[in-house]
C-alpha positions in Angstrom: 105.5 81.0 125.7 101.8 80.5 126.1 99.8 81.8 123.2 102.5 84.1 122.0 102.6 82.9 118.4 98.9 83.4 118.3 98.6 86.6 119.9 101.4 88.1 117.7 99.2 87.1 114.8 95.9 88.0 116.3 97.0 91.2 117.5 100.0 91.7 115.3 99.4 94.3 116.4 97.0 96.9 117.4 95.5 100.1 119.4 95.8 103.3 121.0 94.3 104.8 123.9 91.5 107.3 123.5 88.3 106.6 121.6 87.9 110.4 121.3 90.9 110.2 119.2 90.1 107.1 117.6 92.5 106.9 114.7 95.5 104.8 113.3 97.9 107.7 112.0 99.3 109.8 114.5 101.6 113.1 114.0 105.0 113.7 115.9 106.2 117.3 116.2 107.9 119.4 118.5 111.1 119.3 120.8 113.9 118.6 117.9 111.8 117.5 115.1 112.9 119.5 111.9 110.0 118.3 110.2 106.9 116.4 111.1 106.9 112.9 111.4 103.9 110.0 111.5 103.3 106.8 113.0 100.9 104.3 111.6 99.4 101.2 113.2 98.9 98.2 111.2 97.3 94.9 111.5 99.6 92.5 109.6 96.5 90.6 107.8 94.5 93.9 107.1 93.6 94.6 103.3 95.3 97.5 102.0 92.4 99.2 101.4 92.7 100.6 105.2 95.3 103.1 103.6 92.4 104.7 101.6 90.3 105.0 104.5 92.9 106.6 107.1 92.5 110.3 106.9 95.8 111.9 106.1 98.0 109.1 105.1 98.6 109.8 101.7 100.3 113.1 103.0 102.1 111.5 105.8 103.4 109.1 103.1 104.1 111.5 100.4 106.0 113.9 103.0 108.1 111.2 104.7 111.6 110.6 103.5 112.4 107.3 105.5 109.9 104.5 106.3 110.6 102.6 109.2 109.1 99.1 109.6 109.4 96.5 112.4 111.9 94.7 110.0 112.9 95.3 106.2 110.3 93.3 104.5 112.3 92.9 101.2 114.7 90.4 103.2 111.8 88.0 103.0 112.6 87.8 99.4 116.1 86.4 99.8 116.6 82.6 99.2 119.1 82.2 102.2 116.8 84.1 104.4 113.9 81.9 103.5 116.0 78.8 104.6 116.7 80.5 107.8 113.0 81.0 108.4 112.4 77.4 107.8 114.8 76.2 110.3 113.1 78.5 112.7 109.5 76.6 112.5 110.7 73.2 112.0 110.5 71.0 115.2 113.4 68.8 116.6 112.7 65.1 115.5 111.5 64.3 119.2 109.3 67.0 119.5 106.9 66.9 116.3 103.3 67.6 116.8 101.9 64.0 117.2 104.8 63.9 120.1 103.7 67.0 122.1 99.7 66.7 121.7 97.0 64.4 122.7 94.8 62.7 120.1 92.0 64.9 121.1 94.0 68.1 120.7 95.2 66.8 117.0 91.3 66.1 116.2 90.7 69.8 117.1 93.0 71.0 114.6 91.8 68.8 112.0 88.1 70.5 112.7 90.0 74.1 112.9 91.7 73.5 109.8 88.7 72.3 107.9 86.2 74.8 109.3 88.9 77.5 108.2 88.9 76.3 104.4 92.5 74.5 104.6 92.1 71.2 102.8 94.6 69.7 104.9 94.7 67.6 108.7 97.1 68.0 111.6 99.4 65.2 109.7 100.5 67.9 107.2 101.6 70.0 110.0 103.8 67.2 111.8 106.9 68.5 111.3 106.2 72.2 112.3 106.9 73.7 115.8 103.6 74.3 118.1 104.0 78.0 117.8 104.1 77.7 114.3 100.7 75.5 114.3 99.1 78.3 116.3 100.4 80.8 114.0 98.6 78.9 111.0 95.7 78.6 112.5 95.2 82.3 113.7 96.2 83.3 110.2 93.6 81.4 108.6 90.9 82.7 110.8 92.1 86.2 110.4 92.0 86.0 106.6 88.4 85.0 106.9 87.7 88.1 109.2 89.3 90.4 106.7 87.7 89.3 103.7 89.5 92.0 101.3 92.9 90.7 102.5 95.2 89.8 99.5 98.3 87.7 100.8 100.2 89.1 97.8 99.5 92.6 99.3 100.4 92.4 102.8 99.9 95.8 104.3 103.4 96.4 105.9 105.1 94.9 102.8 102.9 96.9 100.7 104.0 100.2 102.1 107.6 99.4 102.0 107.1 98.6 98.2 105.8 101.7 97.8 108.4 103.4 99.6 111.0 102.1 97.3 109.3 102.9 94.0 109.1 106.3 95.3 112.8 106.4 95.8 112.1 106.6 99.8 114.7 104.8 102.3 113.4 101.7 104.1 114.8 100.6 107.2 114.0 97.9 109.9 113.7 98.9 113.6 114.8 95.2 114.5 116.5 92.1 113.0 114.4 89.3 111.1 116.3 86.8 113.6 115.1 88.8 116.7 111.7 88.5 115.5 111.8 85.0 114.6 113.4 83.9 117.9 110.4 85.9 119.6 108.0 83.8 117.4 109.7 80.2 117.5 112.8 80.6 119.9 111.1 79.5 123.2 111.1 75.8 124.3 109.0 73.4 122.3 107.3 72.4 125.4 106.5 75.8 126.2 105.0 76.3 122.6 103.0 73.3 123.1 101.2 74.6 126.3 100.2 77.8 124.0 98.9 75.7 121.3 96.9 73.5 123.7 95.3 76.6 125.4 94.4 77.8 122.1 92.7 74.4 121.3 90.8 74.4 124.6 88.2 76.9 123.4 88.3 77.2 119.6 85.0 79.3 119.5 86.8 81.7 122.0 89.6 82.1 119.7 87.6 82.6 116.7 85.4 85.0 118.2 88.6 87.1 119.5 90.0 87.2 115.9 86.8 88.6 114.5 86.2 90.9 117.5 89.8 92.3 116.5 89.7 92.5 113.1 86.1 94.6 113.5 87.7 96.8 116.2 90.7 97.5 113.9 88.6 98.2 110.6 86.5 100.7 112.9 89.8 102.3 114.5 88.2 101.4 117.9 91.3 102.0 119.9 90.1 101.6 123.2 88.4 98.4 122.1 91.4 97.1 120.5 93.6 98.0 123.8 91.2 96.2 125.8 91.3 92.9 123.7 94.8 93.0 123.7 94.9 92.9 127.6 92.7 90.2 127.5 94.6 87.9 125.3 98.0 88.8 127.2 96.2 88.1 130.7 94.9 84.7 129.2 98.0 82.7 129.7 101.1 85.1 129.4 103.5 85.7 132.2 104.1 89.3 132.8 107.7 88.7 131.6 106.5 87.5 128.1 104.2 90.5 128.1 106.9 92.6 128.4 109.0 90.8 125.8 106.4 90.8 123.2 105.6 94.6 123.8 107.3 96.8 126.3 111.1 95.7 125.8 110.7 96.0 121.9 109.1 99.6 122.2 111.7 100.8 124.3 114.6 99.5 122.1 112.8 101.2 119.1 112.3 104.5 120.9 116.0 104.5 120.9 116.3 104.4 117.1 113.3 106.6 116.7 114.5 109.6 119.0 117.9 109.4 116.8 116.0 109.6 113.5 113.3 112.1 114.1 115.5 115.3 114.2 117.4 114.4 111.2 114.1 113.6 108.7 110.6 113.2 108.3 109.9 109.6 109.0 106.9 107.5 109.0 106.9 104.7 111.5 104.7 101.6 110.3 104.3 99.2 113.0 101.5 96.6 114.3 99.1 98.9 116.2 99.7 97.2 119.6 102.8 99.0 120.1 101.2 102.2 120.1 98.8 102.1 123.1 99.3 102.4 126.9 101.9 103.6 129.4 104.7 101.7 127.4 103.1 102.0 124.1 105.1 104.0 121.8 102.6 107.3 121.7 103.4 107.6 125.6 107.0 106.7 125.1 107.2 109.4 122.5 105.4 112.0 124.6 107.6 111.3 127.7 110.5 111.9 125.3 109.3 115.4 124.9 107.4 115.2 121.6 104.0 116.1 120.6 101.9 113.1 119.4 98.5 113.7 117.9 95.9 111.9 115.9 95.5 112.7 112.5 92.0 113.9 111.4 
């Protein structure tokens, strides 16, 4: 899937729709909601200080009885799950990195890793699938774009940890397996196409990462939506774009409209799942709820 792993990491996942309503936290009410609920858009490599700068987040967190994330992040701490993740990212023996990329591409990886501050070469990534290499490069530069990011305090994971410490329920909207399959389950040849596309113009890739980070921290939701569209149009088919966002949003909506009438919930997902006609904000509104930015 062209650039899918890169885009998941770059966007992971951003935006809303109207700059006048520039906000990452939205309140859900009306229809059959017994109590207010909220939806918060994250960037998976943003610093946790984002929570302090988001108006109303503390109140939303304290009021919510259940926290819904894309997945239950505690699963990542299970050794059996970690082994399963390793099996997803490793390439078949006949499709390792040097077998699917030309020497110039491998040299570009070497340069990007060095400039990104990772003291390894492409040879160290030889056993990884191309999507995992794309993901690694994007993550390196995203961390540079968010200088306050601490890998030990990943935003989504931190919110779920806070929830458990405050005796709140934590639930995932999808399985870890489905997310891993989206990231790494496409044919290796297709993943290699995406990695080659990333390597064609490294400066553009790095520029996109920094633009996304700046827009997210400024809660420039219109700008984020435009950057998402640009990234999707740069090599993804319509079907791939639907798999990445729309199909997942609609599946999540079915879960959420069953949960909102029963409790006050806080939905914490990549902010790219919020914008547009098929984003969660519009889907919830179309389902009859009032969704408004928290100021």
